[in-house]
C-alpha positions as CSV (number, residue, x, y, z in Angstrom):
1,M,35.5,-168.1,-255.6
2,K,34.4,-165.1,-257.2
3,L,36.7,-161.6,-257.8
4,E,34.6,-158.3,-256.8
5,L,35.7,-155.6,-259.2
6,D,34.8,-153.2,-256.2
7,K,38.0,-154.7,-254.2
8,Y,40.4,-154.2,-257.3
9,R,38.6,-151.1,-259.9
10,N,40.8,-148.5,-258.3
11,R,43.7,-150.5,-259.2
12,L,42.5,-151.8,-262.4
13,F,42.1,-148.3,-263.6
14,D,45.6,-147.2,-262.7
15,I,47.1,-150.0,-264.7
16,L,44.4,-148.9,-267.9
17,L,45.3,-145.7,-267.8
18,N,48.9,-146.3,-267.1
19,E,51.5,-146.1,-270.5
20,N,52.8,-149.4,-269.4
21,H,49.3,-151.0,-269.1
22,H,49.7,-154.2,-271.1
23,C,52.9,-154.9,-269.1
24,R,50.9,-154.2,-265.8
25,F,47.7,-156.1,-266.9
26,V,50.1,-159.2,-267.5
27,E,51.7,-158.7,-263.5
28,F,48.2,-158.2,-261.8
29,I,46.7,-161.5,-263.9
30,E,49.9,-163.6,-262.8
31,E,49.3,-161.8,-259.1
32,L,45.3,-163.1,-259.2
33,H,46.4,-166.3,-260.6
34,K,48.7,-167.1,-257.8
35,N,45.8,-166.1,-255.3
36,T,44.2,-169.1,-257.1
37,F,41.6,-167.9,-259.4
38,S,41.1,-169.3,-262.7
39,K,41.5,-167.8,-266.1
40,K,37.6,-168.0,-266.2
41,E,37.5,-165.9,-262.8
42,I,40.0,-163.3,-264.1
43,Y,38.0,-162.8,-267.3
44,E,35.1,-162.1,-265.8
45,L,36.5,-159.5,-263.5
46,F,37.7,-157.9,-266.8
47,L,34.2,-158.1,-268.5
48,E,32.9,-156.3,-265.4
49,F,35.6,-153.8,-266.0
50,H,35.3,-153.3,-269.6
51,K,31.0,-152.8,-268.1
52,E,32.6,-149.9,-265.7
53,I,35.1,-148.0,-268.2
54,Q,32.1,-146.9,-270.5
55,I,30.2,-145.1,-267.4
56,D,33.0,-144.0,-265.3
57,T,34.3,-140.4,-265.4
58,R,37.9,-140.9,-265.2
59,I,37.6,-142.3,-268.8
60,N,35.7,-139.4,-270.6
61,N,34.5,-141.4,-273.4
62,N,38.1,-141.7,-274.5
63,E,38.4,-144.4,-277.3
64,S,42.0,-145.4,-277.6
65,V,41.2,-145.8,-273.5
66,Y,38.6,-148.3,-274.2
67,N,40.4,-149.7,-276.8
68,R,43.4,-150.2,-274.9
69,L,41.2,-152.9,-272.8
70,S,39.3,-154.2,-275.6
71,D,42.6,-155.0,-277.6
72,F,43.9,-156.7,-273.7
73,M,41.4,-158.7,-273.8
74,D,41.4,-160.1,-277.1
75,G,44.1,-162.0,-275.5
76,F,41.4,-164.3,-273.3
77,V,39.7,-165.5,-276.6
78,D,40.0,-167.6,-279.5
79,Q,41.2,-164.6,-281.8
80,G,44.2,-163.8,-279.0
81,M,45.0,-167.5,-278.5
82,S,49.1,-166.7,-279.3
83,F,48.5,-164.3,-276.5
84,K,49.3,-166.3,-273.1
85,I,47.4,-164.7,-270.0
86,L,48.3,-167.4,-267.1
87,P,52.2,-167.8,-266.3
88,T,51.4,-172.0,-266.8
89,E,49.7,-171.6,-270.4
90,S,51.5,-172.4,-273.5
91,Y,51.7,-170.3,-276.7
92,K,49.3,-172.0,-279.5
């Protein structure tokens, strides 16, 4: 099953623009995971969202907001292996 950005776009923007964005992204990921989405599917959704924020007017080329998402997404890849994305993952 593929996650569609259209369904989650507004929620992702709300989270990204929130002061507590990191915790809210983790809660969102846990919710998606409970709905049987894999880490790969969730990551692909975040990749699509990452592309989207580069052209969306809600961000207005705000580099610090862009960096929030980039920094969070580092947790999905080798550079951020100490970051636990899914509730069932252990810290490396």
